[in-house]
N, C-alpha and C positions, 0 to 999 in steps of 0.2 A: 504494499500500501504507500510506505515511503518512496518507491523507487516512482511510482503511477503520482507521488504529492512532487515531486521534485520539477517535472516534467510540465506539469499542471500547471502551477502555481508560480506566478513569477512579479515584479512588480512591472506594468506595462509603463507606467507613465514617462520613463526616458525615450521610449520606442513610437509611440502613438501620439503623446503630443508633440513630440517633431515634427510629423506629419500637418498637421494642423490643432491645435492646442485649442481655438474657440470653447467652450463649452465643455473641455474633459475633466472627470470625476474619477475617483478612483479610492476605493476606501477599505480597509482590510478591519472583521468584523470579527470580538471574539465574546461570545455568552458562556457565563461559567453559569454549571447548575447545583448548586453547593448546594451542601445538606441547613447549615443556618443561612447560606447568604443567597442573592443572586449578583452576578457582577458582569459588566458591561464595557468592553477596552472595544477602541476604534482610531484606528490610524488611519487618518484622511486626509485627498491633496484637491485639491478644487481650483481652477484656472480663476484667473480675476487679471481687467482689464486695468492697468493703473499708469498714469501718463502717456496712454494710448500704446500701452506695451500689455503684450500678454505673459503673465506670469504665474507659478501654483503656488499656491496659500496654503499653507501645511495645517493640522488640525490632530493634536492627543486627547480623546476624551473618555473620562474613566468612572462610571457612576457606581454604585454596589448598591444594593437592598437588604437591610434588615429586616427593620421596622419600618424605615419610610426610604424612598431615594434622597439618594447626598450625593454631591460627585460636582466633577471640573468636566469644562471645556481649555484647551488653551491652545492659543494662535502664533505661528512661529511665521519669521521673516526667509525668504526663496534663501537665505546663508546659513539657514540653519539646518536645512535638509539635503540629506546627501541616502546615494542609491550602489548599494555594493556591484562590484563589475558585473560577478552572475547574473544579475536581477531578484537573487535572491533576500537581498537584506533594507531595510528601509530605516533610515534612521531620522528623526524627530526631533533637532534639537540633544537633549541627553534620554533621550528613549528608544528603541529601538526595536522593531521586529523583525525577522530572520526565520528566512526556510531551512531547517536543520536536517540530518540523517533520517531523524526521529522521529519529526513533524516539527513541531513550532518552538521559538523561544521570544516573548515576551520580556523587555525591561523596560520598565518606568519608573521615572524620577522625576520629577515635576513638584519641587521643593517650594514655589509660590503657596502652593494649595493644598500642601502638604501628604504630596500621595509620592509613592515611592512601591516597588516590587518587582516580581521575576516569578513568572509562570512559563513553566515548560507544559504546551500541548502536545499528547501523544495520539492521533490517529486508532482511533476503531473501527470505521466501517472508510468504506472508498470515497471520493469525491466526484463531483456530479458538474458538469460545465453545461450551461446555457448561453447561444454564444445569439448576439444582435437582436434582441427583442426590441420592439419601438416603447418609447418612454416618451411623448408626447411630439415633436416635433423629431428628437429624436431619437437614439440607440444603449441598448445597456447590454454585456454580458455579465455573467455572473459564474460562480464557479463555490458550492458551496460544499462543508464535511457534515455529514448531520451528527456524527458522535467522536467525538473527544473524551479522551481523560487528561485532567489538568490537575497540577501538582506543584508546587511553590509557594509565595506568599504574597499579600499585596498590603500596603496600610497605606488608610486615606485619613486624615487628620488624626483622630482619636482613636482609632477602630483600624483593632487588626484580624486579618484573617489568612488562616491556614490551610491551605489545601492539597486535599489529601487523596488522589486515586476520586475527583470529584467529574462528574458527567456536563461535559461543553458541547458546545457549536461553534462554528465557523464558518465566515462568506466573506469572500474577494467578489467585489465590483466593481466596472469599471465603463468608461463608457463616455458618448457627447449627448449631453442633455441639460435643459437650464430649469434650473429651479422656479416654482411657479410658474412652469408650464400646465399644457392641458393634461395633467397625471395625478394617479392618488397610485396608494396602495398599502396591504394588508401582507406582513411578512410575518410568520411564526413558527418555531420550536418547540416543539412538544419533547420531553428525556423523562422515563420513567425515573418514578420514586426508588423503584426497588434495581440495585444497580447490576444483578442479573437475569432483569428480564431481555430481551435482545430484539426490539422493536423498540424504534427512530422514528418523527416525523417529525417532516416538515411541509408547511403551505405556504400559498404564493397566491395572490389575488391585485391585478393591474385592474386601476378603474380610469375616468376621466376623473378630474377634479371635483369635482360636487360627488361623486362615490356613486354616482344611479344607475351607471354603464361600466357592465366590466369586459375588457379588452383578452385577459386570457387567464386562467387562476390554474390552479393545480397542483393535488395531494401527490407527495413523494412518503415513500414506506420503506425503510431499512429496516431488512431480519440479519439479527449478528452484522458482520461486516460488508453484504452485498446487501443492493436492491432489490427492494423482493416487489413492490408496485412502484406505478407512475400514472396517476389519475387524471387525466388534462380537458379543460375545456367543460362541454356540456355535463361532461360523465362529474361533476362535484355545485354542488349546491352548496349553496351560503347564506345563511341568516344572522342578521346579526339584533338583540334585544336589549332593548332600554339604553341610559348613558350611567353610567358609574357616578353614585352616589355625589363624589366629594371632590374635592379639586386637584391638581396635580401637586403632587408632595416638592418639586423643585421644577422651575424656568433656567434653565440655562442656555446663551449665555444672562445670567441675569438682568442685568439692564433691560433685554428683551421682553420680560415682564409687562413691563410696562406697553409694550404696542400689543400685544398679545390676546391681553387678559379680556372677557368679555366676548373674545373675537371667536373663537376656536372652536367647537362641540364637546370638547371633549372625549373618551373613548367609550365603547361600548360597553355593558356589565356583561356579558353573554355574549359567545360567539358560537352558531352555531355550525360545523360542514361535513356533509352529506356526501359521499361518493361509492360511484357503482359502476360495475365493470364487468359485464358477465358472472361468473361467480362470484369476483371480488367483491367488496364491499364494507366499509370502514364510513365509522361515526364518529364523531370528533366533536367535544365541548370543554370550552376555556372558558374561564369564572375573570373577570379579572379582578385585583386587587388593591393597587395603586399602579401610579406611572409619572413616567418624568417625563417633559417637552426637552427638547431638544430643536432649537430654531433660526431658523438661515434669513436673509433676506433673499424676499425674490427677484431671480436675475431678467425678469418679465415687467414687474407692473412694479413703477414705486413705491404704492399702497399698501403693498403685499407682505405676507411670508409666510416660507414654508416652516411647518409642522410637524417633527419626527416626534409621537408619542411612546416610550419605551415603559412598557404595560406586561408588570409582570403580573401571576396569578395561577391557579390548577388547573389539570385538563385532566378530561377521562376518554378514552379510547376503546370503540369496540369493533368487531365485524370479525371478518374473515377473509384470508389472502393466502389463495394456491392453495387452500386446504386448509390452510393453520390458521385457530381462533386468536383471535392477536384481544385481549383486556388486562387494558392495564391503566393507572392512577399516579399523575407526576407533577413536576411543572413545566409550564408555560412562557414563554418572553415574545409576544406578538407585538409590532413594529404598527403600529398604525400613521399611515403619511396623510399629510391634509396639504393641499397644496393652496 
């Protein structure tokens, strides 16, 4: 699996952005489904036009959910960004993400926010790649690893988390599109509470900005390290119920709270996903408990913002895939993008 990963997962920015950097974006996203906390780590690159020149704006995002979400976004200058010659390592400031012979290593050092840590992510399932999907007027590709093992430690402010054989999820996204264009999405990962349970689930729905019409949707299921089912488009039905009663735990960057409060509808209280193809059938229900908002100014409209709601909760998954029953409860992290 690590050989497949080394051939598939590498930093795209130096090659793709050199051809046409306008609208280019790339991020490496890790979610730890810990027994005591959820942890989200993101290394992102976003092109910006400054004084008529296009440049990459690197950011590091680290948030953790114990009783509530807390964390930080820190932006760096282009001079603080470097990519290793083999495209397997990305350094932003004093933080680094690298593809190793065993998986991924993430080293975090954000002293302004009291954040430090080192986490090794070892793949338990094979990666999967989706290329050139429409996102508004642009296109995006992604690679995801549904299940990894996380080992290491992380300190955020006064809280310290020790990670030992925790379950985790990783995705790597890249392409050219514009925040605020006519798109939205829901992206979710569900991993079982019982570590020996062999199933993993990833869910995706791409919509228009109003979230009234979907362009694509998919349920991906893994059994142990192999993909077991990929249920797409009309095979998937999604229903959302209610709105979570309380506000976001935090808004990052904090100053953007003044801009978006009262303008974002929040997150669903419950998401029901049903997928069926032939004899294969799965039903998943995600119940949200709390969320953090990550806000980026629209690149299309001066009076709008793009808001990503990182939402933690519990999930129940049942069904039958290739004659094998699945029935597990677990932790879910869903991302709802409002454009």
